[in-house]
N, C-alpha and C positions, 0 to 999 in steps of 0.2 A: 719464256722458252720451257720447254717440257725436260724432266729428266734424263728421257732417253737421249733428247737432243745434247745435252751438257754431257752424257756419258760418250756419244761418238765424237764430241768436240776433244776429251780428253784421250780418245784411243788415236786420234788423227794426228793429234799432238806428239803422243807417244811414239808414234811410228815417225813422225818426221825428226824426233830426237836421235834416233838410231839410225837412221836411213843413210847416214854418209859413212857409217862406220862398219855395213854390213858388207862382208867380202865372201867369196865362194867357200871358205872353209867355215863359216859364221853358224852357230846353231842357237836358235831361238828358242828360249822357254814359253810356254803359254800355259796361262792357269785357266780358271774356271767360272763361267758367270755371265751376266747381261752384258756387263761394262767389257769384258774380255772377249764376248762375241764380237763386238763391233772393232776391236782390234783383229780380229781373225779375217772379217770383212776387209778391212784396210789391206792387209797383208796378202790377200787372196786377190784383190783388184792390182796389187802393184808388182805380183810375179817377179819377185827379185831373186838373184842367182844366189843361193846359199846352200850351205851342205843340207840343212833340213830343220826340223823343230822336234822339241820332245813336249808333250801336253801331259797335263796333270790329271786329266779324266777322259774317259771313252767318248763322253759328250763332245769335248773339245775336239777331240782326234777327229770324230765324223764330221765336222764343220770344216777342217784344213782341206786345201784346193789340193786335187789330184798331183799338180805341180810340184810339191813339195814332200820330200820323204819324211816320215814321221818315224823318229827313233825312240827307243827305250834308254832311259838314261844310263842304262848298263852299257850301252852301245858309244856312248860318247865321254870325251873325258872332262866335260863340263859345259856350261853354257856362257854365251858372252853376255846375253840377256835373257832377264826373266820378266815377262810381263803379265801381271794381272792386278785384279781390282781390290775392293776391301768393305768389308761393312762398316768399320768405323776405322779411323785415324785421328791420332794427338798431334800436338805440336812437336815431339820427339820422334815424328814419323813411326812410332807402335802403331801397329795395328791389330783389329778383331777379324778373322776370316772364319771362313766354314759354314757360313749360310747355305752353301750350295753342297756342303757334306764333303768337299774333295781336300780338306785342311791338311791332311797327312801328306799326301803327295804335293801339296802345294808347297809346304814347307821344305820337304826335302828339295825341290826344286829351287827354291829361293835359296836354300843353303848352298847348292851346288852352281850358283851364277857367279859371275863376276859383277852384275850391276842388276839390282831389282828395282825396277820402274814399276810404281803403283799407279793407277790410273782411277780418278775417282770423282765425282761430283760434289760440290761445295756442302750439300746435305749431310756427307760422311765424318764432315770435322766435329770432332768432341772436346771439351776441355778435359774429360777423364773418360776414360775407356770404361765399357759395361753396360751401357743402356741398351745395345745389342745384345740378344742372349749368346752366352760364350758356348761354342760346340765343344765338345769331348769326343773324341772316336775311342769306343772301347770293345775289348773283347765281351762277348754276349754273358760270358757264364760270370763275369765280374761286375756287370751291369749293375745290380741293386746295392753290392758292397761298397762299389765307388760311388752311387749316388748318396748313400749315408754320409761318406767321407766329405763329399761337397758341401751337403748341409752344413755339417759341421764348421766348414771354412765360410760360412754365411749365404750361400747360394740357394737357389730352389731349382732342384734340376727336374727336367722334364724330359721323358724317354720320345724321342721323335719315331712315332709310331711307323711303321710299313716302311721304313727305308732301311737301305743298305747302302754302306759305301762301296767302289770299286775295290776296296780291299775285302769284302764280306764281312764287315763289321757294323756295329751299330752306334747309334749318335745319340748322347746326353745334350739338350738344350739348357744350359745353366742361366736362370734369371736371377738379377739383382745381386749378382755376384760384386762385392766391393774389391776393385782393381786398383787399390792406390799405388802399389808398385808393380808395375806388369811385368819386369823380368824374376822378381821373387816369385809369384803366383804361377807363372808359366813352368818353374822348375818344380814348385811344391806338385802342382797337379800331375804333371808328368811321372814324378815318382810314387805316385799310387799304384800299387800292383794292378795289372788290368788295363791301364790307360794306354792307348797307341799314341795318342797325341793331343793338344789341345789346339784351340784357334788363337792363342794369344802370340802375335808376332813382336818379340821384344829382343831376344837373342839375336835374331837375324829379322832386322827390322827393314823396310825400304831405305833404299840409296837416294831414290828421289821420287816425289811424289807430283804427279800431274791432276792438277785439281782445275773442275771447269766450273764456272757459275755462269750467270744469265750474262754477265758483262764482260768476262775476262777469262783468260786461264793463266793459272798461278803454277810457277814451278817451283818446287820445295827442295 
C-alpha cells in the first residue's frame, strides 16, 4: 500500500470519528499538508451541515468546498475539533510539525480546539523526536542571531531559502537537534527573542492520533 493510500485511510477514519458529533453550530479547524488535504476531500464529499471551518493556511482555505463558510479564528469562540497531520509523533502523542511552514497558525488552532486529532501514517512514528528537521518561524531581522543560539543548543540551522510563511516571516529548519525533553525545548526555543514559534507540539500535543498502516488503522 502506498503512503498516500495510508494517509487517505487515516483521513477517512478521522472524519468517521467526528461525524456523529457534528452539529449545525460545530466549527472544524483544518491544518495544512498532504494528509490534511485528504481530510478536506472527505469533508467536501460529505457536505455536512456545520457552522463552518477555520484553516491554518491560505492553501487549505482554497481547497475547502464553497458549501462551507471559512472563518478567521477571531470570528469564532473556538473549535470543536482540529484535524491536522504531523511530520513525526512519539508514544506520548507529542509531535513535530512545520514541514509545510504553517506551524504557528497550526499551533494556535490546536490550542484553541476542544479536541486535536492528528492523522498520520505509520512512517511518522519515532521513539525520539528530531529525525525530521525542526521548523522555527522567525522574524527576519533576528534570523542569524537565532541561528547562533540554535547552534549552541546542539542543532544545525538551515535557512529555508525562498520561503515566506502566511504571516510574512521566515523559517529556519534545525537538523540534528537533540529533543530529549520536548516540553522543555519547546519553551526554551520560544524564549529566544525573534522566534515566533517552533514546530514542537508538546505543551499542546494531540488528544488522539489516527495512524494508518498497510494492514490496519490504530486509534491512539
